[in-house]
GUFINU-308373 format. One record per atom (N, C-alpha, C): residue in one letter; z, y, x; residue number from 0; atom name. Coordinates in pm, 1 decimal. Example, Ala and Ser with C-alpha at 12.3 -4.5 7.8 and 13.67 -1.06 7.14 Angstrom:
2
R|A|780.0|-569.0|1319.0|0|N
R|A|780.0|-450.0|1230.0|0|CA
R|A|780.0|-330.0|1320.0|0|C
R|S|708.0|-225.0|1285.0|1|N
R|S|714.0|-106.0|1367.0|1|CA
R|S|787.0|3.0|1290.0|1|C
END
This chain:
195
R|M|1942.7|-6906.5|-3015.4|0|N
R|M|2012.3|-6814.7|-2930.2|0|CA
R|M|1948.0|-6800.4|-2794.0|0|C
R|P|1895.9|-6909.2|-2737.8|1|N
R|P|1836.0|-6891.6|-2605.8|1|CA
R|P|1723.5|-6790.3|-2609.0|1|C
R|D|1647.7|-6783.9|-2720.9|2|N
R|D|1540.5|-6684.5|-2728.4|2|CA
R|D|1597.1|-6543.9|-2729.3|2|C
R|S|1709.5|-6524.3|-2794.2|3|N
R|S|1773.8|-6392.1|-2800.2|3|CA
R|S|1818.5|-6349.2|-2661.9|3|C
R|D|1877.6|-6443.2|-2584.9|4|N
R|D|1920.1|-6409.3|-2448.2|4|CA
R|D|1799.0|-6374.7|-2361.5|4|C
R|A|1690.1|-6444.4|-2381.1|5|N
R|A|1568.8|-6418.0|-2303.3|5|CA
R|A|1513.3|-6281.5|-2338.0|5|C
R|D|1517.8|-6244.3|-2467.2|6|N
R|D|1469.0|-6112.3|-2508.3|6|CA
R|D|1553.9|-6001.7|-2447.6|6|C
R|E|1687.9|-6023.4|-2446.1|7|N
R|E|1777.2|-5922.5|-2386.9|7|CA
R|E|1751.5|-5908.9|-2238.0|7|C
R|T|1731.0|-6020.9|-2170.1|8|N
R|T|1704.5|-6018.6|-2026.5|8|CA
R|T|1573.7|-5946.9|-1999.7|8|C
R|T|1472.0|-5972.2|-2080.9|9|N
R|T|1343.0|-5907.1|-2065.2|9|CA
R|T|1355.7|-5757.2|-2091.3|9|C
R|A|1431.5|-5720.4|-2196.3|10|N
R|A|1452.0|-5579.0|-2228.4|10|CA
R|A|1528.2|-5508.9|-2116.6|10|C
R|T|1630.6|-5575.8|-2060.5|11|N
R|T|1708.7|-5516.5|-1951.1|11|CA
R|T|1620.7|-5500.5|-1827.7|11|C
R|A|1536.2|-5598.6|-1798.7|12|N
R|A|1446.9|-5590.5|-1683.2|12|CA
R|A|1347.0|-5477.5|-1701.6|12|C
R|A|1294.3|-5463.9|-1824.1|13|N
R|A|1199.0|-5356.0|-1851.2|13|CA
R|A|1267.2|-5221.3|-1837.4|13|C
R|S|1392.0|-5211.7|-1884.3|14|N
R|S|1467.5|-5085.2|-1872.8|14|CA
R|S|1493.9|-5051.4|-1726.6|14|C
R|D|1528.3|-5151.2|-1646.2|15|N
R|D|1551.3|-5128.9|-1503.0|15|CA
R|D|1422.4|-5084.8|-1433.8|15|C
R|D|1307.9|-5144.1|-1472.6|16|N
R|D|1179.6|-5105.1|-1415.1|16|CA
R|D|1146.8|-4959.7|-1449.1|16|C
R|D|1173.2|-4919.9|-1576.0|17|N
R|D|1147.9|-4781.9|-1617.7|17|CA
R|D|1234.5|-4683.5|-1539.4|17|C
R|S|1362.3|-4718.7|-1518.4|18|N
R|S|1449.3|-4626.4|-1444.8|18|CA
R|S|1410.9|-4621.8|-1297.2|18|C
R|D|1361.6|-4735.2|-1241.5|19|N
R|D|1313.8|-4733.8|-1102.9|19|CA
R|D|1191.2|-4644.0|-1088.4|19|C
R|V|1099.9|-4652.1|-1185.3|20|N
R|V|980.3|-4568.3|-1182.3|20|CA
R|V|1019.2|-4421.7|-1194.7|20|C
R|T|1112.6|-4391.5|-1285.4|21|N
R|T|1160.0|-4253.5|-1303.0|21|CA
R|T|1224.9|-4202.9|-1175.0|21|C
R|R|1306.7|-4287.2|-1112.0|22|N
R|R|1371.8|-4247.3|-986.1|22|CA
R|R|1268.9|-4220.0|-876.7|22|C
R|R|1167.5|-4306.6|-868.2|23|N
R|R|1064.1|-4288.1|-767.2|23|CA
R|R|989.9|-4156.4|-787.5|23|C
R|W|956.2|-4124.2|-911.4|24|N
R|W|886.2|-3998.0|-937.9|24|CA
R|W|976.6|-3878.1|-911.9|24|C
R|L|1103.2|-3890.2|-942.8|25|N
R|L|1197.8|-3781.9|-915.5|25|CA
R|L|1209.6|-3758.6|-764.7|25|C
R|I|1218.2|-3866.3|-687.6|26|N
R|I|1227.1|-3853.9|-541.4|26|CA
R|I|1098.8|-3791.5|-486.7|26|C
R|R|983.9|-3833.8|-538.3|27|N
R|R|857.1|-3775.7|-493.3|27|CA
R|R|849.9|-3626.1|-524.1|27|C
R|A|896.3|-3587.7|-642.5|28|N
R|A|893.2|-3446.4|-680.4|28|CA
R|A|985.2|-3364.0|-590.9|28|C
R|V|1105.5|-3415.2|-563.9|29|N
R|V|1199.9|-3341.5|-478.1|29|CA
R|V|1145.4|-3328.8|-336.2|29|C
R|V|1090.2|-3436.1|-282.4|30|N
R|V|1032.0|-3431.0|-147.4|30|CA
R|V|912.5|-3336.0|-144.8|30|C
R|G|829.2|-3341.5|-248.6|31|N
R|G|713.6|-3250.8|-255.6|31|CA
R|G|756.1|-3105.3|-258.0|31|C
R|L|858.1|-3072.8|-338.6|32|N
R|L|907.6|-2934.8|-341.8|32|CA
R|L|971.1|-2896.1|-208.9|32|C
R|G|1047.2|-2989.9|-150.4|33|N
R|G|1112.8|-2961.7|-22.5|33|CA
R|G|1013.6|-2932.2|88.7|33|C
R|L|899.3|-2996.8|85.9|34|N
R|L|796.6|-2971.1|187.0|34|CA
R|L|701.0|-2860.6|143.9|34|C
R|G|670.2|-2852.6|15.5|35|N
R|G|570.1|-2757.8|-33.9|35|CA
R|G|613.4|-2613.2|-27.7|35|C
R|I|738.0|-2584.0|-63.9|36|N
R|I|784.1|-2444.9|-65.6|36|CA
R|I|778.6|-2380.7|72.8|36|C
R|P|832.7|-2444.4|176.9|37|N
R|P|821.3|-2382.0|310.4|37|CA
R|P|676.3|-2365.0|356.7|37|C
R|V|589.4|-2459.7|322.0|38|N
R|V|448.9|-2447.8|361.7|38|CA
R|V|385.0|-2327.0|293.3|38|C
R|V|413.3|-2307.3|164.5|39|N
R|V|358.8|-2192.7|91.9|39|CA
R|V|411.8|-2061.8|149.1|39|C
R|V|542.4|-2055.2|177.3|40|N
R|V|601.9|-1932.5|232.3|40|CA
R|V|542.8|-1899.8|369.1|40|C
R|E|533.3|-1998.8|455.4|41|N
R|E|476.5|-1976.1|589.0|41|CA
R|E|328.8|-1938.1|580.4|41|C
R|G|256.6|-1999.3|487.4|42|N
R|G|115.9|-1964.5|468.3|42|CA
R|G|98.6|-1820.2|422.9|42|C
R|A|183.6|-1776.1|329.3|43|N
R|A|177.3|-1637.4|282.1|43|CA
R|A|210.0|-1540.4|395.6|43|C
R|T|307.3|-1576.3|477.7|44|N
R|T|341.2|-1491.2|592.5|44|CA
R|T|225.0|-1481.7|690.1|44|C
R|L|161.4|-1593.8|717.9|45|N
R|L|47.0|-1595.1|809.2|45|CA
R|L|-67.9|-1510.8|753.0|45|C
R|V|-95.8|-1524.4|625.0|46|N
R|V|-202.8|-1445.4|563.0|46|CA
R|V|-170.3|-1296.2|573.1|46|C
R|G|-44.3|-1259.0|547.5|47|N
R|G|-4.1|-1118.7|558.3|47|CA
R|G|-20.6|-1065.2|699.7|47|C
R|L|16.6|-1143.5|799.6|48|N
R|L|2.2|-1099.9|939.1|48|CA
R|L|-143.8|-1083.9|977.6|48|C
R|V|-227.3|-1180.0|939.4|49|N
R|V|-370.2|-1171.4|971.6|49|CA
R|V|-433.0|-1052.1|900.0|49|C
R|E|-398.5|-1032.2|773.9|50|N
R|E|-451.6|-918.8|697.4|50|CA
R|E|-410.0|-786.3|761.5|50|C
R|S|-285.0|-777.1|803.4|51|N
R|S|-236.3|-656.6|868.7|51|CA
R|S|-310.8|-631.3|999.4|51|C
R|W|-334.1|-735.4|1075.0|52|N
R|W|-402.4|-721.3|1202.6|52|CA
R|W|-548.7|-683.8|1183.8|52|C
R|L|-615.7|-745.9|1085.3|53|N
R|L|-757.7|-721.2|1064.4|53|CA
R|L|-787.2|-585.3|1002.4|53|C
R|F|-698.4|-535.2|915.8|54|N
R|F|-729.2|-415.3|839.4|54|CA
R|F|-655.5|-291.7|887.5|54|C
R|G|-624.3|-286.3|1016.1|55|N
R|G|-584.8|-160.8|1077.5|55|CA
R|G|-441.6|-119.3|1067.3|55|C
R|D|-349.6|-209.1|1041.2|56|N
R|D|-210.4|-168.5|1039.6|56|CA
R|D|-151.5|-164.1|1179.8|56|C
R|G|-231.3|-198.3|1278.9|57|N
R|G|-183.7|-192.1|1415.8|57|CA
R|G|-116.5|-321.7|1454.6|57|C
R|E|-53.7|-321.4|1572.0|58|N
R|E|16.3|-439.4|1618.1|58|CA
R|E|128.2|-398.4|1711.9|58|C
R|G|227.4|-484.5|1725.0|59|N
R|G|338.0|-459.1|1816.5|59|CA
R|G|409.9|-330.5|1785.1|59|C
R|D|441.4|-252.1|1891.5|60|N
R|D|513.4|-126.6|1874.9|60|CA
R|D|430.8|-20.7|1804.6|60|C
R|D|299.2|-41.5|1795.7|61|N
R|D|211.3|56.5|1733.7|61|CA
R|D|186.1|25.5|1586.2|61|C
R|A|271.6|-57.0|1525.3|62|N
R|A|253.2|-92.2|1383.8|62|CA
R|A|262.7|32.0|1297.0|62|C
R|A|193.5|25.9|1185.8|63|N
R|A|186.0|142.7|1097.0|63|CA
R|A|319.2|171.2|1030.7|63|C
R|A|348.2|299.1|1013.4|64|N
R|A|462.0|341.6|933.7|64|CA
R|A|406.1|381.4|798.6|64|C
R|S|446.6|310.8|693.5|65|N
R|S|387.1|334.0|562.6|65|CA
R|S|494.4|358.7|459.3|65|C
R|T|472.2|459.1|373.7|66|N
R|T|565.9|486.0|266.3|66|CA
R|T|488.8|510.2|139.0|66|C
R|T|558.9|505.1|27.1|67|N
R|T|495.6|530.8|-100.8|67|CA
R|T|566.9|643.7|-171.1|67|C
R|T|525.0|669.6|-294.2|68|N
R|T|574.7|786.6|-364.9|68|CA
R|T|696.3|759.8|-451.9|68|C
R|A|746.2|638.2|-455.6|69|N
R|A|851.4|604.2|-550.6|69|CA
R|A|970.0|699.7|-543.7|69|C
R|S|1014.2|733.5|-423.6|70|N
R|S|1131.5|819.4|-412.7|70|CA
R|S|1097.6|957.4|-356.1|70|C
R|E|970.8|984.4|-337.3|71|N
R|E|930.8|1111.2|-277.8|71|CA
R|E|931.7|1223.3|-381.4|71|C
R|P|979.8|1340.7|-342.6|72|N
R|P|972.2|1454.6|-435.1|72|CA
R|P|827.9|1502.7|-445.5|72|C
R|A|801.1|1578.7|-550.0|73|N
R|A|666.5|1632.9|-569.7|73|CA
R|A|634.0|1732.9|-458.7|73|C
R|T|511.1|1727.5|-410.8|74|N
R|T|464.7|1815.3|-303.7|74|CA
R|T|397.5|1937.7|-364.9|74|C
R|V|435.8|2055.0|-316.9|75|N
R|V|375.8|2180.4|-361.8|75|CA
R|V|328.7|2257.3|-239.7|75|C
R|V|257.4|2368.0|-262.6|76|N
R|V|209.3|2450.8|-152.3|76|CA
R|V|327.4|2492.2|-64.4|76|C
R|G|309.2|2474.4|66.2|77|N
R|G|414.4|2506.1|162.4|77|CA
R|G|488.5|2382.9|212.1|77|C
R|D|470.3|2267.1|145.3|78|N
R|D|538.6|2143.3|185.7|78|CA
R|D|456.5|2066.1|287.6|78|C
R|D|526.9|1981.5|362.5|79|N
R|D|464.2|1892.6|460.2|79|CA
R|D|414.5|1768.3|387.2|79|C
R|L|288.7|1729.7|410.5|80|N
R|L|232.6|1611.9|344.6|80|CA
R|L|288.3|1481.6|400.1|80|C
R|L|312.6|1476.5|530.4|81|N
R|L|363.4|1355.6|595.4|81|CA
R|L|491.9|1387.4|671.8|81|C
R|P|603.4|1396.2|602.3|82|N
R|P|727.8|1431.2|672.0|82|CA
R|P|774.3|1326.1|771.8|82|C
R|T|715.2|1204.7|770.1|83|N
R|T|756.5|1100.2|864.2|83|CA
R|T|697.9|1119.5|1003.2|83|C
R|T|603.3|1212.1|1018.7|84|N
R|T|545.5|1235.4|1151.7|84|CA
R|T|615.8|1353.6|1218.4|84|C
R|D|596.3|1366.8|1349.6|85|N
R|D|652.6|1482.4|1420.2|85|CA
R|D|548.6|1593.6|1433.6|85|C
R|R|446.5|1588.5|1346.8|86|N
R|R|346.5|1695.2|1339.0|86|CA
R|R|366.3|1771.7|1209.1|86|C
R|A|303.0|1887.3|1199.7|87|N
R|A|308.0|1965.0|1076.0|87|CA
R|A|175.1|1950.4|1003.8|87|C
R|E|179.9|1896.3|882.0|88|N
R|E|62.1|1884.9|795.4|88|CA
R|E|98.5|1959.8|667.5|88|C
R|T|87.1|2091.1|669.9|89|N
R|T|137.0|2176.5|561.9|89|CA
R|T|30.2|2201.6|456.6|89|C
R|L|64.3|2174.6|330.4|90|N
R|L|-27.1|2205.3|220.2|90|CA
R|L|-32.7|2356.6|205.7|90|C
R|A|-144.5|2416.0|249.2|91|N
R|A|-157.2|2562.3|251.9|91|CA
R|A|-207.5|2617.7|119.1|91|C
R|D|-289.4|2540.9|48.4|92|N
R|D|-343.3|2587.5|-79.3|92|CA
R|D|-386.0|2467.0|-160.5|92|C
R|A|-367.8|2473.9|-292.8|93|N
R|A|-411.3|2367.9|-383.4|93|CA
R|A|-435.1|2430.4|-520.1|93|C
R|T|-558.6|2421.2|-569.4|94|N
R|T|-595.1|2482.5|-696.7|94|CA
R|T|-698.8|2395.9|-766.4|94|C
R|V|-688.7|2387.0|-898.8|95|N
R|V|-791.7|2323.7|-980.0|95|CA
R|V|-870.6|2435.7|-1046.7|95|C
R|Y|-1002.2|2431.1|-1031.3|96|N
R|Y|-1090.3|2530.4|-1093.3|96|CA
R|Y|-1158.3|2466.3|-1213.9|96|C
R|A|-1128.5|2521.9|-1333.3|97|N
R|A|-1187.7|2473.4|-1458.2|97|CA
R|A|-1310.1|2558.6|-1488.8|97|C
R|R|-1426.1|2503.7|-1461.0|98|N
R|R|-1550.5|2578.1|-1479.9|98|CA
R|R|-1638.6|2505.9|-1579.9|98|C
R|D|-1741.3|2575.4|-1626.3|99|N
R|D|-1833.0|2515.6|-1722.9|99|CA
R|D|-1906.9|2395.0|-1664.9|99|C
R|D|-1929.3|2397.0|-1534.1|100|N
R|D|-2002.0|2286.0|-1472.0|100|CA
R|D|-1908.8|2174.0|-1424.6|100|C
R|G|-1781.9|2177.9|-1463.3|101|N
R|G|-1687.4|2070.5|-1430.1|101|CA
R|G|-1561.7|2122.1|-1362.6|101|C
R|W|-1460.7|2036.5|-1362.0|102|N
R|W|-1333.6|2071.5|-1298.2|102|CA
R|W|-1337.6|2028.3|-1152.9|102|C
R|R|-1282.5|2112.0|-1067.1|103|N
R|R|-1286.0|2085.0|-922.7|103|CA
R|R|-1148.9|2115.5|-861.4|103|C
R|F|-1098.0|2018.2|-784.3|104|N
R|F|-970.7|2033.8|-713.4|104|CA
R|F|-1001.7|2069.8|-568.4|104|C
R|E|-950.8|2183.3|-524.4|105|N
R|E|-971.1|2227.3|-386.4|105|CA
R|E|-836.0|2244.5|-319.8|105|C
R|L|-827.5|2199.4|-195.6|106|N
R|L|-703.7|2214.2|-120.9|106|CA
R|L|-732.4|2241.1|25.5|106|C
R|A|-633.3|2297.5|91.1|107|N
R|A|-640.6|2323.9|235.1|107|CA
R|A|-507.8|2280.8|296.5|107|C
R|V|-516.9|2218.6|413.4|108|N
R|V|-398.4|2170.5|484.1|108|CA
R|V|-402.0|2224.7|626.0|108|C
R|D|-295.1|2291.3|666.2|109|N
R|D|-281.6|2338.3|804.6|109|CA
R|D|-217.2|2227.5|886.4|109|C
R|V|-286.5|2185.7|992.8|110|N
R|V|-238.7|2075.7|1076.1|110|CA
R|V|-211.5|2129.0|1215.2|110|C
R|E|-92.1|2101.6|1264.3|111|N
R|E|-55.3|2141.3|1400.7|111|CA
R|E|-6.6|2018.2|1474.9|111|C
R|N|-74.4|1982.8|1584.0|112|N
R|N|-35.2|1865.8|1662.5|112|CA
R|N|73.0|1905.9|1762.8|112|C
R|S|195.6|1897.5|1717.1|113|N
R|S|308.9|1929.9|1804.7|113|CA
R|S|364.9|1804.2|1870.1|113|C
R|G|295.1|1691.8|1854.3|114|N
R|G|338.8|1566.9|1917.2|114|CA
R|G|292.4|1558.4|2060.7|114|C
R|D|305.5|1439.4|2118.4|115|N
R|D|268.0|1421.3|2258.5|115|CA
R|D|144.1|1333.2|2276.0|115|C
R|R|70.5|1310.3|2166.4|116|N
R|R|-53.2|1231.1|2173.3|116|CA
R|R|-157.0|1293.7|2081.5|116|C
R|P|-286.7|1266.3|2104.3|117|N
R|P|-390.6|1317.0|2013.5|117|CA
R|P|-364.6|1267.8|1871.5|117|C
R|Y|-411.2|1347.2|1772.9|118|N
R|Y|-376.5|1321.6|1633.1|118|CA
R|Y|-490.4|1362.8|1541.1|118|C
R|E|-501.5|1292.5|1429.0|119|N
R|E|-603.3|1323.3|1327.8|119|CA
R|E|-540.1|1305.7|1189.9|119|C
R|L|-576.0|1393.0|1096.2|120|N
R|L|-529.4|1381.2|958.0|120|CA
R|L|-647.8|1347.6|869.1|120|C
R|R|-628.2|1250.0|779.2|121|N
R|R|-733.7|1207.6|686.6|121|CA
R|R|-683.3|1218.1|542.5|121|C
R|L|-765.8|1274.5|454.8|122|N
R|L|-735.4|1282.9|312.7|122|CA
R|L|-827.1|1185.4|239.2|122|C
R|G|-770.4|1107.3|146.9|123|N
R|G|-849.2|1005.2|78.2|123|CA
R|G|-855.0|1025.7|-71.6|123|C
R|T|-844.5|916.7|-144.5|124|N
R|T|-862.5|913.4|-289.5|124|CA
R|T|-756.2|993.7|-362.6|124|C
R|V|-800.1|1067.3|-465.5|125|N
R|V|-709.9|1140.7|-554.7|125|CA
R|V|-702.5|1063.9|-686.4|125|C
R|T|-581.8|1049.9|-739.9|126|N
R|T|-562.0|990.7|-872.2|126|CA
R|T|-513.8|1100.8|-965.6|126|C
R|T|-576.2|1111.2|-1083.4|127|N
R|T|-541.1|1218.5|-1177.6|127|CA
R|T|-420.3|1178.6|-1261.9|127|C
R|Q|-367.7|1274.9|-1337.6|128|N
R|Q|-254.3|1249.5|-1425.6|128|CA
R|Q|-285.2|1140.8|-1528.1|128|C
R|D|-412.9|1128.9|-1567.2|129|N
R|D|-452.3|1027.0|-1665.2|129|CA
R|D|-493.6|895.5|-1600.2|129|C
R|G|-480.5|885.1|-1467.6|130|N
R|G|-508.1|759.9|-1397.7|130|CA
R|G|-648.6|742.7|-1343.2|130|C
R|A|-735.8|842.0|-1359.5|131|N
R|A|-870.9|831.5|-1303.4|131|CA
R|A|-864.3|844.8|-1150.8|131|C
R|R|-942.3|763.1|-1081.1|132|N
R|R|-946.2|768.8|-934.6|132|CA
R|R|-1072.5|841.3|-891.1|132|C
R|V|-1056.7|938.8|-804.0|133|N
R|V|-1169.2|1016.9|-753.7|133|CA
R|V|-1175.6|995.5|-602.7|133|C
R|D|-1280.8|927.1|-558.5|134|N
R|D|-1294.7|899.5|-416.1|134|CA
R|D|-1330.8|1026.4|-341.3|134|C
R|G|-1292.0|1027.9|-217.4|135|N
R|G|-1324.2|1139.8|-130.5|135|CA
R|G|-1265.9|1111.8|6.1|135|C
R|D|-1319.5|1177.7|103.8|136|N
R|D|-1261.2|1166.4|236.9|136|CA
R|D|-1292.3|1292.3|315.5|136|C
R|A|-1190.6|1338.7|380.4|137|N
R|A|-1202.4|1454.2|469.0|137|CA
R|A|-1107.7|1428.9|584.8|137|C
R|A|-1143.3|1475.0|701.1|138|N
R|A|-1059.4|1450.4|817.5|138|CA
R|A|-1076.7|1562.7|918.7|138|C
R|T|-970.9|1587.4|992.0|139|N
R|T|-980.9|1679.5|1104.6|139|CA
R|T|-1052.7|1606.7|1216.7|139|C
R|D|-1097.2|1680.2|1315.1|140|N
R|D|-1139.5|1616.3|1438.2|140|CA
R|D|-1013.7|1567.0|1506.8|140|C
R|R|-1030.1|1491.0|1612.9|141|N
R|R|-913.6|1450.3|1691.0|141|CA
R|R|-854.7|1574.3|1757.0|141|C
R|L|-729.3|1603.9|1723.6|142|N
R|L|-663.9|1723.7|1776.7|142|CA
R|L|-585.5|1688.1|1902.5|142|C
R|A|-610.5|1761.7|2009.1|143|N
R|A|-535.2|1742.1|2132.5|143|CA
R|A|-392.6|1793.9|2113.0|143|C
R|V|-305.6|1758.2|2204.3|144|N
R|V|-166.6|1804.2|2198.2|144|CA
R|V|-163.8|1957.0|2198.9|144|C
R|G|-91.0|2015.1|2102.9|145|N
R|G|-78.8|2160.1|2092.5|145|CA
R|G|-191.3|2226.8|2014.5|145|C
R|E|-291.4|2150.5|1972.8|146|N
R|E|-405.2|2206.9|1900.2|146|CA
R|E|-375.6|2211.4|1749.9|146|C
R|S|-437.6|2307.9|1680.2|147|N
R|S|-420.2|2324.5|1535.9|147|CA
R|S|-555.8|2330.6|1467.2|147|C
R|A|-555.8|2301.3|1336.6|148|N
R|A|-679.0|2310.0|1256.8|148|CA
R|A|-641.1|2323.4|1110.4|148|C
R|T|-733.8|2375.4|1031.9|149|N
R|T|-716.9|2378.0|887.0|149|CA
R|T|-819.7|2284.0|826.9|149|C
R|L|-772.0|2188.5|748.3|150|N
R|L|-857.9|2089.3|684.7|150|CA
R|L|-874.7|2126.9|537.9|150|C
R|S|-999.5|2147.8|495.8|151|N
R|S|-1030.0|2179.4|355.6|151|CA
R|S|-1100.6|2061.6|292.0|151|C
R|A|-1069.3|2036.9|164.0|152|N
R|A|-1133.6|1927.8|91.4|152|CA
R|A|-1147.2|1967.0|-54.6|152|C
R|S|-1243.7|1905.5|-122.9|153|N
R|S|-1260.4|1930.8|-266.2|153|CA
R|S|-1298.0|1800.7|-335.8|153|C
R|Y|-1254.0|1788.9|-460.6|154|N
R|Y|-1275.3|1669.5|-540.8|154|CA
R|Y|-1323.2|1710.7|-679.3|154|C
R|D|-1430.5|1648.8|-728.6|155|N
R|D|-1478.3|1672.5|-864.4|155|CA
R|D|-1396.1|1586.1|-959.4|155|C
R|L|-1318.9|1651.0|-1046.1|156|N
R|L|-1231.1|1579.6|-1138.4|156|CA
R|L|-1294.7|1566.1|-1276.1|156|C
R|P|-1252.5|1466.9|-1352.8|157|N
R|P|-1295.3|1463.4|-1493.4|157|CA
R|P|-1243.6|1589.1|-1564.3|157|C
R|D|-1321.5|1642.6|-1656.5|158|N
R|D|-1281.4|1764.4|-1728.0|158|CA
R|D|-1145.3|1745.5|-1794.1|158|C
R|G|-1061.4|1846.2|-1777.0|159|N
R|G|-930.1|1846.2|-1839.7|159|CA
R|G|-822.6|1772.4|-1763.3|159|C
R|E|-854.2|1715.1|-1648.1|160|N
R|E|-754.5|1638.1|-1573.8|160|CA
R|E|-713.5|1710.4|-1445.5|160|C
R|T|-589.0|1690.8|-1407.3|161|N
R|T|-535.4|1751.3|-1286.0|161|CA
R|T|-488.8|1640.7|-1191.3|161|C
R|P|-479.7|1669.4|-1062.0|162|N
R|P|-441.7|1565.5|-966.5|162|CA
R|P|-294.3|1528.5|-976.8|162|C
R|A|-267.0|1399.7|-965.4|163|N
R|A|-129.1|1350.4|-963.2|163|CA
R|A|-89.9|1308.3|-821.8|163|C
R|T|-177.2|1231.8|-755.1|164|N
R|T|-147.0|1183.0|-620.9|164|CA
R|T|-271.6|1186.8|-533.7|164|C
R|M|-248.2|1175.8|-402.4|165|N
R|M|-358.3|1168.2|-306.5|165|CA
R|M|-316.1|1079.4|-190.1|165|C
R|A|-408.0|995.4|-143.6|166|N
R|A|-382.3|912.1|-26.7|166|CA
R|A|-400.4|996.2|98.9|166|C
R|V|-299.9|994.2|185.2|167|N
R|V|-302.3|1072.4|309.1|167|CA
R|V|-269.6|978.8|425.2|167|C
R|V|-345.9|991.6|534.2|168|N
R|V|-323.4|909.0|652.8|168|CA
R|V|-322.3|998.1|776.3|168|C
R|G|-217.9|985.0|856.0|169|N
R|G|-213.2|1047.8|987.2|169|CA
R|G|-243.7|941.6|1091.1|169|C
R|V|-326.4|974.7|1188.5|170|N
R|V|-364.2|878.1|1292.1|170|CA
R|V|-322.7|933.1|1427.7|170|C
R|E|-234.2|860.4|1494.3|171|N
R|E|-191.8|896.7|1629.3|171|CA
R|E|-264.8|803.9|1725.9|171|C
R|Y|-332.3|862.6|1823.8|172|N
R|Y|-407.7|784.2|1921.4|172|CA
R|Y|-317.2|752.0|2039.5|172|C
R|V|-288.1|623.3|2056.5|173|N
R|V|-193.3|580.2|2158.8|173|CA
R|V|-266.6|540.4|2285.9|173|C
R|D|-189.9|529.6|2392.8|174|N
R|D|-246.9|491.5|2522.2|174|CA
R|D|-314.1|355.0|2511.6|174|C
R|G|-423.9|338.2|2582.2|175|N
R|G|-495.5|211.8|2582.0|175|CA
R|G|-596.7|200.0|2469.6|175|C
R|G|-619.5|306.7|2395.0|176|N
R|G|-721.0|304.6|2290.1|176|CA
R|G|-672.2|260.5|2153.9|176|C
R|G|-543.2|236.6|2136.6|177|N
R|G|-491.9|194.4|2007.0|177|CA
R|G|-468.6|312.4|1914.0|177|C
R|E|-440.0|280.8|1788.9|178|N
R|E|-412.9|382.5|1688.1|178|CA
R|E|-286.1|345.0|1612.7|178|C
R|R|-207.3|443.4|1579.5|179|N
R|R|-89.0|423.1|1496.2|179|CA
R|R|-109.8|503.5|1369.0|179|C
R|F|-94.7|436.8|1254.0|180|N
R|F|-122.4|499.6|1126.2|180|CA
R|F|7.0|536.4|1053.0|180|C
R|F|7.3|653.7|992.1|181|N
R|F|115.2|698.5|904.7|181|CA
R|F|51.2|719.3|767.3|181|C
R|Q|77.3|627.6|674.3|182|N
R|Q|10.6|631.3|544.3|182|CA
R|Q|110.7|669.1|436.4|182|C
R|Q|66.5|751.1|343.9|183|N
R|Q|151.9|788.5|233.1|183|CA
R|Q|67.4|830.5|113.9|183|C
R|T|115.0|797.8|-4.9|184|N
R|T|55.0|849.2|-126.6|184|CA
R|T|137.4|970.0|-166.2|184|C
R|V|78.9|1087.6|-153.2|185|N
R|V|150.1|1213.0|-179.5|185|CA
R|V|144.6|1241.9|-329.4|185|C
R|R|260.2|1269.7|-387.8|186|N
R|R|267.4|1304.7|-530.1|186|CA
R|R|272.6|1456.0|-542.4|186|C
R|F|180.2|1512.3|-618.6|187|N
R|F|172.6|1657.5|-633.3|187|CA
R|F|266.7|1707.4|-742.3|187|C
R|G|316.6|1830.0|-720.9|188|N
R|G|385.8|1901.5|-826.8|188|CA
R|G|281.3|1968.0|-913.4|188|C
R|N|317.0|2072.5|-981.8|189|N
R|N|220.7|2142.7|-1068.4|189|CA
R|N|116.5|2213.3|-982.9|189|C
R|I|-8.3|2177.6|-1003.4|190|N
R|I|-119.6|2244.4|-935.2|190|CA
R|I|-176.1|2346.8|-1033.3|190|C
R|P|-187.1|2473.9|-992.6|191|N
R|P|-238.6|2573.5|-1086.3|191|CA
R|P|-384.9|2547.5|-1124.3|191|C
R|V|-416.7|2574.8|-1250.3|192|N
R|V|-554.2|2561.6|-1301.0|192|CA
R|V|-606.3|2701.3|-1328.5|192|C
R|R|-721.0|2732.2|-1269.9|193|N
R|R|-784.0|2864.3|-1288.3|193|CA
R|R|-924.1|2847.6|-1344.6|193|C
R|G|-965.7|2944.8|-1426.0|194|N
R|G|-1098.3|2940.5|-1486.8|194|CA
R|G|-1205.2|2994.1|-1395.1|194|C
END
């Protein structure tokens, strides 16, 4: 019997050691998560702030106003490309020309700087209905207050494809040499196709 009691005592001691080890690892895991999650969140925030500062989103009161197309209605000729600005960026013409030498998207935008600071409009990448991206860039000169211009641009599209969206950026030049950006991905309505 004494051997049996010794075996039970040894088994109980081993069981207590196992539960102590399990408790220690559980405490380490909880402490690690308690410290790790805030560090990761703060790190992601810092990376986002640095990225925003380095890549032109502005700073302070001049931070960029940015919107996407999720809730925006389709833009057609006569509509404002950037309704969030106090300037008029009116889509004056938009046509796809289907020719033997390729399809070409041509558009014109009437820009009127009715704001109180110099302004520039930039047109960027077009994405087609089938998802092809067509790079391009066109921009007005810096327009003084009260000045107007018509910005024309053209994009060579894959044959048979029509434009779905276009990246548009308005740039307001603020006092002290800063810039304020108004960015939007404009979703097009039906663009006429002509031969």
